[in-house]
Wavefront OBJ file of the C-alpha trace (Angstrom):
o trace
v -8.498 -50.165 -36.155
v -9.203 -53.447 -34.198
v -8.319 -51.772 -31.083
v -10.866 -48.995 -31.759
v -13.586 -51.408 -32.637
v -12.958 -53.227 -29.331
v -12.883 -50.164 -27.172
v -16.029 -48.578 -28.693
v -18.762 -47.819 -26.488
v -21.399 -50.636 -27.040
v -24.127 -48.742 -24.770
v -25.937 -47.277 -27.832
v -26.032 -50.411 -29.976
v -27.137 -52.345 -26.995
v -30.119 -50.152 -26.358
v -31.040 -49.880 -30.053
v -31.441 -53.649 -30.126
v -33.494 -53.277 -27.002
v -35.758 -50.651 -28.532
v -36.175 -52.702 -31.885
v -37.049 -55.962 -30.518
v -38.054 -55.756 -26.700
v -41.469 -54.004 -27.102
v -42.879 -54.376 -30.696
v -45.140 -51.647 -32.333
v -48.012 -54.180 -32.516
v -47.866 -54.783 -28.625
v -47.744 -50.860 -28.024
v -50.741 -50.301 -30.223
v -52.876 -53.263 -28.832
v -52.061 -52.498 -25.215
v -52.998 -48.795 -25.637
v -56.109 -49.472 -27.417
v -57.345 -51.744 -24.602
v -56.084 -49.515 -22.069
v -58.083 -46.623 -23.497
v -61.071 -48.727 -23.435
v -60.713 -49.420 -19.700
v -59.661 -53.159 -20.148
v -56.443 -53.137 -17.936
v -56.439 -57.034 -17.951
v -56.518 -57.090 -21.768
v -53.718 -54.470 -21.881
v -51.598 -56.719 -19.683
v -52.382 -59.600 -21.809
v -51.329 -57.758 -24.834
v -47.868 -56.747 -23.205
v -47.236 -60.273 -22.055
v -47.926 -59.551 -18.284
v -49.584 -62.400 -16.365
v -52.020 -61.139 -13.527
v -51.729 -62.682 -10.276
v -54.082 -60.780 -8.248
v -57.906 -60.567 -7.430
v -59.539 -57.364 -6.473
v -62.349 -58.955 -4.982
v -60.184 -60.926 -2.459
v -58.251 -57.616 -1.866
v -61.634 -55.978 -0.962
v -62.514 -58.859 1.426
v -59.162 -58.922 3.233
v -57.899 -55.308 3.034
v -61.082 -53.268 2.560
v -62.913 -51.578 -0.228
v -60.652 -48.423 0.153
v -57.475 -50.412 -0.665
v -59.070 -52.234 -3.367
v -60.326 -48.970 -4.896
v -56.804 -47.411 -4.832
v -55.314 -50.429 -6.484
v -58.123 -50.452 -9.101
v -57.391 -46.904 -9.965
v -53.780 -47.658 -10.619
v -54.523 -50.591 -12.724
v -56.715 -48.691 -14.997
v -53.843 -46.354 -15.710
v -51.167 -48.854 -15.726
v -49.416 -48.909 -19.096
v -47.877 -52.438 -19.065
v -46.097 -51.844 -22.365
v -44.627 -48.662 -20.969
v -43.418 -50.796 -17.920
v -41.863 -53.496 -20.213
v -40.021 -50.405 -22.084
v -38.533 -49.292 -18.800
v -37.680 -52.661 -17.057
v -34.081 -53.140 -15.971
v -32.367 -55.349 -18.433
v -29.110 -57.202 -18.772
v -26.277 -57.931 -21.333
v -25.481 -59.275 -23.786
v -29.008 -59.609 -25.434
v -31.062 -56.996 -23.405
v -33.218 -59.519 -21.751
v -35.359 -58.763 -18.608
v -33.327 -59.085 -15.527
v -34.361 -62.412 -14.000
v -35.744 -63.247 -10.600
v -36.761 -59.621 -9.793
v -39.584 -58.358 -7.503
v -40.105 -54.657 -8.206
v -42.547 -52.535 -6.161
v -44.972 -50.258 -8.415
v -46.988 -48.793 -5.709
v -47.602 -48.960 -1.915
v -50.868 -49.000 -0.107
v -51.291 -48.259 3.753
v -55.199 -47.988 3.721
v -56.820 -50.486 5.378
v -53.528 -51.985 7.024
v -54.162 -53.063 10.567
v -51.689 -52.236 13.504
v -48.661 -54.414 13.249
v -49.232 -55.538 9.714
v -47.165 -54.581 6.650
v -48.153 -52.356 3.856
v -49.584 -53.859 0.795
v -47.514 -53.496 -2.510
v -48.410 -53.812 -6.088
v -45.307 -55.544 -7.535
v -44.203 -57.157 -10.754
v -42.086 -60.297 -10.776
v -39.786 -61.479 -13.326
v -39.120 -65.443 -13.721
v -35.828 -66.961 -12.958
v -33.340 -67.323 -15.847
v -34.036 -71.017 -16.573
v -37.744 -69.996 -17.250
v -37.553 -66.740 -18.816
v -38.650 -67.756 -22.212
v -41.218 -65.382 -23.896
v -39.831 -62.676 -21.644
v -43.108 -62.456 -19.654
v -43.439 -61.140 -16.180
v -46.339 -61.171 -13.649
v -48.184 -58.489 -11.792
v -49.259 -59.240 -8.192
v -49.566 -58.056 -4.499
v -47.100 -58.460 -1.698
v -48.201 -58.237 1.777
v -45.009 -59.533 3.353
v -46.149 -63.292 3.435
v -45.314 -66.163 1.333
v -48.787 -67.452 1.009
v -49.690 -65.701 -2.288
v -49.236 -67.860 -5.415
v -46.695 -65.656 -7.071
v -44.580 -65.335 -3.903
v -44.481 -69.141 -3.454
v -43.034 -70.017 -6.652
v -40.760 -66.897 -6.987
v -37.015 -67.260 -5.818
v -36.936 -63.728 -4.499
v -40.635 -62.703 -3.580
v -39.709 -59.588 -1.401
v -39.489 -56.288 -3.394
v -35.806 -55.345 -4.207
v -34.331 -52.141 -2.499
v -32.296 -51.507 -5.690
v -35.278 -51.552 -8.159
v -38.031 -49.402 -6.972
v -40.548 -48.018 -9.454
v -42.963 -46.750 -6.611
v -40.777 -43.935 -6.588
v -40.736 -43.597 -10.314
v -44.349 -43.917 -11.332
v -43.973 -42.040 -14.460
v -42.106 -45.224 -15.838
v -45.392 -47.123 -15.738
v -48.379 -44.765 -14.867
v -49.910 -43.089 -17.858
v -51.103 -40.227 -16.045
v -47.629 -39.264 -14.912
v -45.721 -40.022 -18.062
v -45.063 -36.541 -18.676
v -42.785 -36.236 -15.652
v -40.292 -38.172 -17.474
v -38.888 -34.990 -19.041
v -37.858 -33.589 -15.821
v -37.124 -36.643 -13.984
v -34.633 -37.674 -16.741
v -33.048 -34.344 -16.893
v -34.106 -33.415 -20.391
v -34.792 -29.884 -19.157
v -32.382 -27.799 -16.815
v -33.761 -27.290 -13.125
v -35.155 -23.991 -12.650
v -32.981 -23.174 -9.562
v -29.844 -24.987 -11.163
v -28.497 -28.347 -10.148
v -27.332 -28.878 -6.611
v -23.709 -28.897 -5.925
v -21.978 -32.190 -6.489
v -18.744 -32.952 -4.717
v -16.024 -33.558 -7.437
v -14.816 -36.655 -5.730
v -18.190 -37.963 -6.384
v -17.701 -37.676 -10.091
v -14.205 -39.375 -9.637
v -15.876 -42.098 -7.768
v -18.155 -43.021 -10.812
v -16.636 -45.969 -12.888
v -15.173 -44.827 -16.121
v -17.281 -45.427 -19.118
v -20.562 -45.662 -17.029
v -23.557 -43.523 -18.096
v -24.596 -42.112 -14.770
v -27.037 -39.367 -14.161
v -24.701 -37.622 -11.421
v -26.533 -34.286 -11.812
v -29.831 -35.772 -11.054
v -28.615 -37.815 -7.962
v -29.457 -34.945 -5.451
v -33.091 -34.422 -6.685
v -33.592 -38.346 -6.764
v -31.910 -38.955 -3.251
v -34.343 -36.391 -2.067
v -37.381 -38.222 -3.293
v -35.806 -41.474 -1.875
v -35.066 -39.950 1.641
v -38.535 -38.330 1.882
v -40.143 -41.747 1.282
v -38.237 -42.643 4.473
v -39.545 -39.656 6.400
v -36.169 -37.866 6.062
v -35.165 -34.570 4.172
v -31.353 -35.359 4.205
v -29.000 -38.183 5.336
v -26.858 -40.852 3.742
v -27.749 -43.135 0.820
v -25.772 -45.595 -1.431
v -25.369 -45.781 -5.054
v -24.795 -49.227 -6.493
v -23.139 -49.724 -9.865
v -22.829 -53.557 -9.731
v -22.455 -56.223 -7.178
v -19.262 -54.903 -5.764
v -19.078 -51.284 -6.888
v -20.808 -48.687 -4.839
v -20.594 -45.121 -3.397
v -21.598 -43.897 0.012
v -22.907 -40.394 -0.214
v -24.525 -37.684 2.023
v -27.371 -35.407 0.932
v -27.607 -31.922 2.484
v -30.822 -29.921 2.447
v -31.467 -26.299 2.611
v -34.972 -25.458 3.391
v -36.053 -28.853 2.761
v -34.710 -28.952 -0.833
v -31.633 -30.828 -1.782
v -28.522 -28.510 -1.882
v -25.391 -30.787 -2.187
v -24.126 -34.336 -2.547
v -20.973 -35.298 -0.964
v -18.980 -38.385 -0.236
v -19.847 -39.854 3.154
v -17.037 -39.247 5.763
v -17.228 -43.027 6.589
v -19.069 -46.020 5.287
v -21.898 -47.344 7.572
v -20.786 -49.532 10.410
v -21.533 -53.138 10.608
v -24.043 -52.852 13.376
v -25.985 -49.772 11.854
v -28.912 -50.325 9.642
v -27.810 -50.024 5.829
v -28.730 -46.579 4.279
v -31.364 -46.531 1.639
v -30.179 -47.550 -1.908
v -30.736 -44.922 -4.733
v -33.032 -46.785 -7.227
v -31.575 -48.208 -10.343
v -33.846 -46.002 -12.480
v -32.356 -42.909 -10.628
v -28.692 -44.141 -10.941
v -28.323 -44.284 -14.751
v -28.871 -41.659 -17.479
v -31.984 -42.511 -19.423
v -30.985 -44.390 -22.522
v -33.727 -43.090 -24.718
v -32.408 -39.325 -24.057
v -28.813 -40.370 -24.948
v -30.037 -42.182 -28.129
v -31.970 -38.967 -29.157
v -28.941 -36.670 -28.298
v -26.665 -38.711 -30.350
v -28.971 -39.139 -33.423
v -28.978 -42.838 -33.010
v -32.777 -43.201 -33.033
v -35.628 -41.273 -34.641
v -38.385 -40.111 -32.141
v -41.011 -42.058 -34.049
v -39.276 -45.297 -33.047
v -39.827 -44.641 -29.309
v -42.953 -45.326 -27.307
v -45.430 -42.667 -27.730
v -45.738 -41.651 -24.206
v -41.738 -41.337 -24.008
v -41.773 -39.266 -27.203
v -44.491 -36.870 -25.842
v -42.361 -36.414 -22.723
v -38.907 -35.852 -24.328
v -39.810 -34.318 -27.699
v -43.047 -32.375 -26.870
v -42.858 -30.660 -30.322
v -42.834 -33.948 -32.183
v -45.784 -34.602 -34.491
v -46.832 -38.241 -33.758
v -47.404 -40.379 -36.904
v -48.881 -43.419 -35.236
v -47.273 -46.441 -33.985
v -44.266 -47.353 -36.126
v -44.362 -50.642 -37.964
v -41.554 -52.834 -39.086
v -42.187 -54.406 -42.491
v -41.821 -58.155 -42.264
v -41.871 -58.781 -46.039
v -42.310 -56.935 -49.309
v -43.847 -59.564 -51.321
v -41.747 -58.910 -54.309
v -39.980 -61.599 -56.195
v -36.275 -61.973 -55.482
v -33.702 -62.444 -58.242
v -31.296 -65.452 -58.548
v -28.357 -65.997 -60.935
v -29.354 -69.404 -62.422
v -27.431 -70.775 -65.356
v -26.391 -67.551 -66.882
v -29.620 -65.728 -66.552
v -31.616 -63.744 -63.786
v -34.448 -65.972 -62.561
v -37.068 -65.068 -59.904
v -38.302 -66.716 -56.903
v -41.455 -65.675 -55.109
v -44.659 -66.577 -53.142
v -47.436 -68.474 -55.069
v -50.387 -69.879 -53.163
v -48.491 -69.173 -49.894
v -45.311 -71.072 -50.708
v -41.815 -69.905 -52.024
v -41.468 -71.375 -55.428
v -39.062 -70.591 -58.483
v -41.130 -68.499 -61.001
v -39.161 -69.118 -64.220
v -39.045 -72.986 -64.274
v -41.884 -75.128 -65.343
v -43.388 -78.019 -63.213
v -41.966 -80.657 -65.297
v -38.435 -79.090 -65.157
v -38.763 -78.854 -61.146
v -39.807 -82.566 -60.864
v -36.799 -83.645 -62.759
v -34.431 -81.343 -60.650
v -35.949 -82.677 -57.445
v -35.503 -86.298 -58.707
v -31.955 -85.330 -59.473
v -31.483 -83.931 -55.853
v -32.907 -87.177 -54.550
v -30.174 -89.135 -56.436
v -27.386 -86.939 -54.960
v -27.230 -84.451 -57.963
v -26.599 -80.768 -57.896
v -29.966 -78.621 -57.798
v -30.712 -75.583 -59.846
v -29.373 -72.402 -58.185
v -33.058 -71.367 -57.926
v -33.813 -74.481 -55.842
v -30.611 -74.081 -53.918
v -31.724 -70.458 -52.899
v -35.130 -71.682 -51.818
v -33.582 -74.447 -49.663
v -30.994 -71.949 -48.102
v -34.007 -69.727 -47.093
v -35.844 -72.707 -45.410
v -32.641 -73.590 -43.466
v -30.544 -70.696 -42.879
v -32.151 -67.544 -44.108
v -30.506 -63.918 -43.963
v -33.257 -62.912 -41.607
v -32.117 -65.662 -39.010
v -30.655 -62.893 -36.639
v -33.726 -61.006 -36.557
v -35.928 -64.012 -35.993
v -33.746 -65.170 -32.968
v -33.803 -61.677 -31.604
v -37.736 -61.636 -31.780
v -37.823 -65.064 -30.274
v -35.490 -64.273 -27.371
v -37.460 -61.028 -26.513
v -40.856 -63.076 -26.603
v -42.228 -61.601 -30.080
v -43.242 -64.824 -31.380
v -45.797 -63.253 -33.663
v -43.157 -61.043 -35.020
v -40.826 -64.000 -35.672
v -43.450 -65.713 -37.488
v -44.523 -62.858 -39.443
v -40.935 -62.546 -40.829
v -40.684 -66.140 -41.686
v -44.208 -66.067 -43.429
v -43.076 -62.975 -45.377
v -40.111 -64.966 -46.489
v -41.321 -68.423 -47.074
v -45.128 -67.857 -47.065
v -47.596 -68.931 -44.664
v -48.120 -72.499 -46.410
v -44.437 -73.304 -46.191
v -43.226 -76.560 -44.225
v -39.994 -75.827 -42.610
v -37.020 -78.109 -43.545
v -34.281 -79.225 -40.981
v -31.804 -76.431 -40.432
v -31.061 -73.413 -38.289
v -34.350 -71.758 -38.698
v -36.434 -74.766 -37.653
v -34.127 -75.487 -34.725
v -34.682 -71.996 -33.518
v -38.300 -72.157 -33.517
v -38.464 -75.593 -31.947
v -36.103 -74.308 -29.220
v -38.295 -71.232 -28.432
v -41.294 -73.554 -28.108
v -39.399 -75.838 -25.776
v -38.319 -72.870 -23.682
v -41.976 -71.844 -23.423
v -42.947 -75.032 -21.905
v -40.486 -74.394 -19.046
v -42.194 -71.153 -18.344
v -45.589 -72.812 -18.178
v -44.071 -75.249 -15.770
v -42.870 -72.615 -13.673
v -46.127 -70.826 -13.692
v -47.941 -74.024 -12.679
v -45.425 -74.551 -9.901
v -44.378 -77.945 -11.512
v -40.641 -77.246 -11.957
v -37.884 -75.698 -10.030
v -36.243 -76.195 -6.614
v -38.170 -78.572 -4.430
v -37.552 -82.259 -3.028
v -39.986 -83.825 -5.520
v -40.255 -81.505 -8.319
v -36.498 -80.729 -9.006
v -34.773 -83.037 -11.318
v -31.335 -81.621 -12.303
v -31.394 -84.123 -15.452
v -34.574 -82.705 -16.727
v -33.775 -81.192 -20.174
v -35.762 -77.980 -19.390
v -33.802 -77.513 -16.153
v -30.447 -78.766 -17.415
v -30.401 -76.467 -20.429
v -30.430 -73.522 -18.391
v -26.891 -73.991 -17.435
v -25.925 -73.783 -21.127
v -27.021 -70.128 -21.581
v -24.449 -67.660 -21.403
v -23.737 -65.939 -18.209
v -25.773 -62.837 -17.736
v -23.663 -59.566 -17.247
v -24.985 -56.288 -15.893
v -25.074 -53.681 -18.683
v -25.395 -50.100 -18.174
l 1 2 3 4 5 6 7 8 9 10 11 12 13 14 15 16 17 18 19 20 21 22 23 24 25 26 27 28 29 30 31 32 33 34 35 36 37 38 39 40 41 42 43 44 45 46 47 48 49 50 51 52 53 54 55 56 57 58 59 60 61 62 63 64 65 66 67 68 69 70 71 72 73 74 75 76 77 78 79 80 81 82 83 84 85 86 87 88 89 90 91 92 93 94 95 96 97 98 99 100 101 102 103 104 105 106 107 108 109 110 111 112 113 114 115 116 117 118 119 120 121 122 123 124 125 126 127 128 129 130 131 132 133 134 135 136 137 138 139 140 141 142 143 144 145 146 147 148 149 150 151 152 153 154 155 156 157 158 159 160 161 162 163 164 165 166 167 168 169 170 171 172 173 174 175 176 177 178 179 180 181 182 183 184 185 186 187 188 189 190 191 192 193 194 195 196 197 198 199 200 201 202 203 204 205 206 207 208 209 210 211 212 213 214 215 216 217 218 219 220 221 222 223 224 225 226 227 228 229 230 231 232 233 234 235 236 237 238 239 240 241 242 243 244 245 246 247 248 249 250 251 252 253 254 255 256 257 258 259 260 261 262 263 264 265 266 267 268 269 270 271 272 273 274 275 276 277 278 279 280 281 282 283 284 285 286 287 288 289 290 291 292 293 294 295 296 297 298 299 300 301 302 303 304 305 306 307 308 309 310 311 312 313 314 315 316 317 318 319 320 321 322 323 324 325 326 327 328 329 330 331 332 333 334 335 336 337 338 339 340 341 342 343 344 345 346 347 348 349 350 351 352 353 354 355 356 357 358 359 360 361 362 363 364 365 366 367 368 369 370 371 372 373 374 375 376 377 378 379 380 381 382 383 384 385 386 387 388 389 390 391 392 393 394 395 396 397 398 399 400 401 402 403 404 405 406 407 408 409 410 411 412 413 414 415 416 417 418 419 420 421 422 423 424 425 426 427 428 429 430 431 432 433 434 435 436 437 438 439 440 441 442 443 444 445 446 447 448 449 450 451 452 453 454 455 456 457 458 459 460 461 462 463 464
């Protein structure tokens, strides 16, 4: 039994946790309303995205045409949908740190010899990832822009490219997810895939092998090609070198490359991470692990078009009903009164006597012990920790207030430690944003607690 548990596929449970905590329903609702009102900056703020760009400066430097294209994309940017599809790492499903991901490329207004302008998102380094916020900026190939100066990897990553997958962030094209994810069969049938390609996939990995030909065609066309070699990466040391054949401009087959690229040859393009793996939401739906109503509304509309939306799902944070406690042979109630968790079946005089007894090292009433346990180590601590890790501070506080009441004063214990640690980690992110912490001859202090604690975090592992 233990062997079966250890060998069980943890992929569904991993993504279930991500879908429950990473993008809370309140974020989806607020960002959707603001986007619908034309307030793209407000939608970004609701989704925990910091904006590091100025359209007036873009118009002045790159021209009005380029600024108009960027403005049009920003008005249709769904930042909460982007957060939904951002690459994540195990074991907690946090955003992959230290990434720069291209969302769109703009060639309008680019002078001869200059690089194209890219709309990018940047995730902070692991030591400053508290709150799970990320930033939206522009990349012109230089390091002068503020977001590029402070970021460890300012250049767009070749493996993570959302400019070829606009349906993962652009509300206008979200419906393409149904085809791009393989939820419907291709009209002409899937291109031929060499059996050796399937054998080369690491066992237990959820790869979208049948979609590789079509996605490789999109990748190569962005390079001005219709066929050729490309690389599929599964991790830091696992990859496949493949060849795409085309018939009349359409992908026809994928085969193993006869030989890997030589050391002197330019590296072939890398199949984007979003095209390498099967869409986790589609797998969760097919296995019945998740209800359509718990997914992002744009994702549901694409994958389950006949589903009747019932609004953004909400997670109840507290029922407000008294809880029962076995106390001295009877069932007593504890509940919220004037915003504080108190025993309901004990008079004020009895409570004062019991509190004095506790101060003299006596044994408190079971009702008082239950309240003390709720303050120090409640049953909802795991859910509070998950919400804090994913940046849902409002949701975590709502859970605590639903349990203890908005007027409660937290006592020392695991719950207060978690809240205090989350606040301290947010300070580290603020220092990173202000360019006051991190590598540098003056700023970098290895003994600083906000920097030192990052080494105590468990090593992040790639999970797919």
